[in-house]
ZAKOLLUM-923767 format. One line per field, with one value per residue: residue number from 1; z, x, y of N, C-alpha, C in turn. Coordinates in Angstrom, 1 decimal, m for minus. Example, Ala and Ser with C-alpha at 12.3 -4.5 7.8 and 13.67 -1.06 7.14 Angstrom:
ZAKOLLUM-923767
resi = 1, 2;
n.w = 7.8, 7.1;
n.u = 13.2, 12.8;
n.v = m5.7, m2.2;
ca.w = 7.8, 7.1;
ca.u = 12.3, 13.7;
ca.v = m4.5, m1.1;
c.w = 7.8, 7.9;
c.u = 13.2, 12.9;
c.v = m3.3, 0.0;
END
This chain:
ZAKOLLUM-923767
resi = 1, 2, 3, 4, 5, 6, 7, 8, 9, 10, 11, 12, 13, 14, 15, 16, 17, 18, 19, 20, 21, 22, 23, 24, 25, 26, 27, 28, 29, 30, 31, 32, 33, 34, 35, 36, 37, 38, 39, 40, 41, 42, 43, 44, 45, 46, 47, 48, 49, 50, 51, 52, 53, 54, 55, 56, 57, 58, 59, 60, 61, 62, 63, 64, 65, 66, 67, 68, 69, 70, 71;
n.w = m1.8, 1.5, 4.2, 7.2, 9.9, 13.0, 15.4, 16.8, 17.2, 20.7, 21.6, 24.3, 24.6, 25.0, 24.7, 23.9, 23.9, 24.8, 27.6, 28.8, 27.6, 28.5, 29.0, 26.5, 24.2, 21.8, 19.1, 16.7, 13.7, 10.2, 6.7, 3.6, 0.7, m1.9, m3.7, m1.9, m0.4, 2.9, 6.2, 8.6, 12.3, 15.2, 18.3, 21.4, 23.7, 27.2, 27.6, 26.6, 23.9, 20.5, 18.6, 15.6, 13.8, 11.3, 10.9, 9.4, 9.6, 7.5, 6.4, 6.8, 8.2, 10.5, 13.4, 15.3, 15.0, 15.4, 18.3, 19.7, 21.9, 23.0, 25.6;
n.u = 0.5, 1.5, m0.5, m0.6, m1.1, m2.9, m4.5, m5.5, m7.4, m8.4, m6.8, m6.6, m8.1, m8.3, m10.2, m9.0, m10.5, m12.9, m13.6, m15.5, m16.6, m15.7, m13.0, m11.9, m12.4, m10.9, m13.0, m13.3, m11.9, m11.4, m10.9, m10.4, m10.1, m9.6, m7.7, m6.9, m8.6, m10.7, m9.3, m11.2, m11.9, m13.6, m14.8, m15.6, m16.8, m16.7, m19.6, m21.2, m21.7, m20.6, m18.3, m17.2, m14.0, m11.4, m8.8, m6.2, m2.8, m2.1, m3.9, m5.3, m7.5, m7.4, m8.0, m6.0, m5.2, m7.5, m7.6, m7.6, m6.1, m3.7, m3.9;
n.v = m7.0, m6.9, m6.8, m4.5, m5.8, m4.3, m5.5, m8.6, m11.8, m12.3, m10.2, m7.8, m4.7, m0.7, 2.3, 5.4, 7.7, 7.2, 6.2, 5.4, 3.2, 0.9, m1.6, m3.9, m7.1, m8.5, m10.0, m11.0, m10.9, m10.0, m10.3, m9.0, m10.7, m9.4, m7.2, m4.2, m4.6, m3.9, m4.7, m5.9, m5.6, m6.9, m5.7, m6.5, m4.7, m3.6, m2.3, m3.9, m4.1, m4.7, m3.3, m2.3, m1.8, m0.6, m2.4, m2.3, m1.1, 0.6, 1.9, 5.0, 5.6, 3.4, 1.3, 1.8, 4.6, 5.8, 5.6, 3.4, 1.1, m1.3, m3.0;
ca.w = m0.8, 2.7, 5.2, 8.4, 11.0, 14.2, 16.7, 16.9, 18.1, 22.2, 22.3, 25.3, 24.1, 25.4, 23.7, 24.3, 24.3, 25.2, 28.6, 29.4, 27.3, 29.1, 28.4, 25.2, 23.7, 20.0, 19.1, 15.3, 12.3, 8.8, 6.0, 2.4, m0.2, m3.1, m3.5, m1.8, 0.4, 4.0, 7.3, 9.8, 13.4, 15.9, 19.3, 22.5, 24.8, 28.8, 28.0, 26.0, 22.6, 19.7, 17.6, 14.6, 13.2, 10.4, 11.3, 8.6, 9.6, 6.3, 6.2, 7.9, 9.6, 11.6, 14.7, 16.5, 14.5, 16.0, 19.6, 20.3, 22.2, 23.6, 26.9;
ca.u = 1.0, 1.1, m1.2, 0.3, m2.5, m2.7, m4.9, m5.5, m8.4, m8.2, m6.2, m7.3, m7.9, m9.0, m10.2, m8.6, m11.2, m14.3, m13.4, m17.1, m17.4, m14.5, m12.1, m12.6, m11.8, m11.0, m13.7, m13.2, m11.2, m12.2, m9.8, m10.5, m9.2, m9.5, m6.4, m7.5, m10.1, m10.5, m9.0, m11.9, m12.0, m14.7, m14.2, m16.4, m16.5, m17.4, m20.6, m22.0, m21.7, m19.6, m18.0, m15.8, m13.1, m10.3, m7.5, m4.7, m2.0, m1.5, m5.2, m5.5, m8.6, m7.0, m8.4, m4.9, m5.2, m8.8, m7.5, m7.6, m4.7, m3.8, m3.4;
ca.v = m6.5, m7.4, m5.6, m4.6, m6.0, m4.1, m6.6, m10.3, m12.3, m12.6, m8.8, m6.6, m3.2, 0.3, 3.3, 6.5, 9.0, 6.6, 5.0, 4.7, 1.8, 0.1, m2.8, m4.5, m8.2, m8.5, m11.4, m11.7, m10.9, m10.5, m10.0, m9.2, m11.5, m8.5, m6.4, m3.1, m4.8, m4.0, m5.7, m5.6, m6.0, m6.5, m5.7, m6.3, m3.7, m4.0, m2.0, m4.8, m3.4, m5.0, m2.2, m2.7, m1.2, m1.0, m2.8, m2.3, 0.1, 1.2, 2.8, 6.1, 5.2, 2.4, 1.5, 2.5, 6.4, 6.5, 5.9, 1.9, 0.8, m2.9, m3.2;
c.w = 0.4, 3.7, 6.5, 9.3, 12.4, 15.5, 16.1, 17.5, 19.2, 22.5, 23.2, 24.7, 25.1, 24.4, 24.6, 25.0, 24.7, 26.6, 29.3, 28.8, 27.6, 28.4, 27.3, 24.8, 22.3, 19.9, 17.8, 14.2, 11.1, 7.8, 4.5, 1.4, m1.7, m2.4, m3.0, m0.8, 1.9, 4.9, 8.6, 11.2, 14.3, 17.3, 20.5, 23.9, 26.3, 28.8, 27.2, 24.7, 22.0, 18.8, 16.8, 14.0, 12.0, 11.1, 10.2, 8.8, 9.0, 5.9, 7.3, 8.6, 10.4, 12.7, 15.8, 15.9, 15.3, 17.5, 20.4, 20.6, 23.0, 24.8, 27.5;
c.u = 0.5, 0.5, m0.4, m1.1, m1.9, m3.2, m5.2, m6.7, m7.8, m7.2, m6.9, m7.3, m8.5, m9.0, m10.0, m9.3, m12.9, m14.0, m14.6, m17.1, m16.3, m13.1, m12.8, m12.1, m12.2, m11.7, m13.9, m12.2, m11.6, m11.2, m10.7, m9.6, m8.9, m8.3, m7.2, m8.6, m9.8, m10.1, m9.8, m11.7, m13.4, m14.2, m15.5, m16.2, m17.3, m18.8, m21.7, m22.4, m20.5, m19.6, m17.0, m15.2, m12.0, m9.5, m6.2, m3.9, m1.7, m2.7, m5.3, m6.6, m8.4, m7.6, m7.2, m4.8, m6.5, m8.8, m7.6, m6.3, m4.8, m3.3, m2.5;
c.v = m7.1, m6.3, m5.8, m4.3, m5.2, m5.1, m7.9, m10.6, m12.6, m11.5, m8.2, m5.4, m2.0, 1.2, 4.5, 7.4, 8.4, 5.7, 4.5, 3.3, 0.5, m0.5, m3.4, m5.9, m8.2, m10.0, m12.0, m10.7, m10.9, m9.8, m10.1, m9.7, m10.7, m7.7, m4.9, m3.2, m4.3, m5.3, m5.2, m6.4, m5.8, m6.7, m6.0, m5.9, m4.2, m3.5, m2.8, m4.7, m3.9, m3.7, m2.7, m1.4, m1.5, m1.4, m3.1, m1.1, 1.0, 2.4, 3.7, 6.0, 4.1, 2.6, 2.0, 3.9, 6.6, 6.5, 4.3, 1.4, m0.6, m2.3, m4.4;
END
């Protein structure tokens, strides 16, 4: 089964609900080699904190559904 990836390293993003975080840069992607495993993405925001999100559009907890948008 092919995953539907939302973000890639180097993308610029913002969070719709947490503008205080500022804009973010995608700094890392991780993909599980196991069926049903997670795809994760790490984003470094302007507030200096790295946050991790699920990066699979087929997962209901994907960062897109959580409010992360490309800019």
